[in-house]
C-alpha positions, -999 to 999 in steps of 0.1 A, spaced: -482 -187 -779 -507 -187 -809 -530 -157 -800 -561 -157 -821 -586 -129 -829 -612 -131 -802 -632 -98 -802 -638 -67 -824 -646 -33 -809 -660 -3 -828 -656 32 -813 -687 54 -816 -692 91 -813 -729 84 -807 -734 50 -791 -772 52 -792 -772 59 -830 -747 31 -836 -767 5 -818 -799 16 -834 -782 13 -869 -768 -22 -863 -801 -34 -847 -822 -20 -876 -799 -29 -905 -786 -63 -893 -809 -75 -865 -782 -75 -839 -790 -74 -802 -769 -58 -776 -759 -65 -740 -760 -33 -720 -728 -27 -700 -737 9 -691 -740 42 -709 -707 39 -726 -705 2 -737 -727 -22 -755 -716 -58 -763 -729 -75 -795 -755 -102 -793 -763 -125 -823 -738 -107 -845 -718 -139 -854 -687 -127 -837 -680 -114 -801 -675 -76 -800 -689 -44 -788 -693 -7 -793 -673 18 -771 -690 51 -767 -666 65 -741 -649 89 -765 -615 75 -758 -610 59 -792 -611 69 -828 -646 65 -845 -643 50 -879 -619 24 -871 -625 -11 -857 -602 -25 -829 -592 -62 -833 -586 -78 -799 -566 -110 -794 -570 -133 -764 -542 -145 -743 -540 -170 -714 -509 -151 -701 -512 -113 -706 -477 -105 -694 -462 -131 -718 -482 -116 -747 -469 -82 -738 -434 -94 -739 -439 -112 -772 -455 -79 -788 -426 -57 -776 -399 -82 -784 -413 -83 -820 -411 -45 -823 -447 -36 -813 -452 -2 -796 -474 -3 -765 -498 26 -767 -520 18 -737 -504 -2 -709 -521 -31 -691 -553 -20 -674 -583 -37 -658 -619 -36 -670 -650 -55 -661 -642 -91 -671 -604 -89 -673 -573 -70 -683 -559 -58 -716 -533 -36 -733 -531 -19 -767 -502 -18 -791 -493 -6 -826 -476 -31 -849 -448 -17 -871 -472 -11 -901 -493 13 -879 -523 -8 -870 -536 -7 -834 -546 -39 -818 -553 -51 -782 -547 -82 -763 -569 -92 -733 -569 -119 -707 -595 -130 -682 -570 -126 -653 
């Protein structure tokens, strides 16, 4: 299957302050996806900042990309991963979140 890291997402308790910081400190731009989400632009890696309050500020979420989301889900659970957020849709695709046995939360996404 060979899933690779594709995206990094930061949770923020104050998305305006976070984007202002990254813009000023590192010169990053942002793509506006609404009041709760800003995608990175010119950051050297695809990613975004989630200000919805559904995550845990202070931790980055590493997101893997799959061609077949259901197969990735089966591989994760078959290897002992614990699904913490079942497959859901978002603008641009679908994804799920899981915790690997060492305690790290990751996500897997697919365009379809």
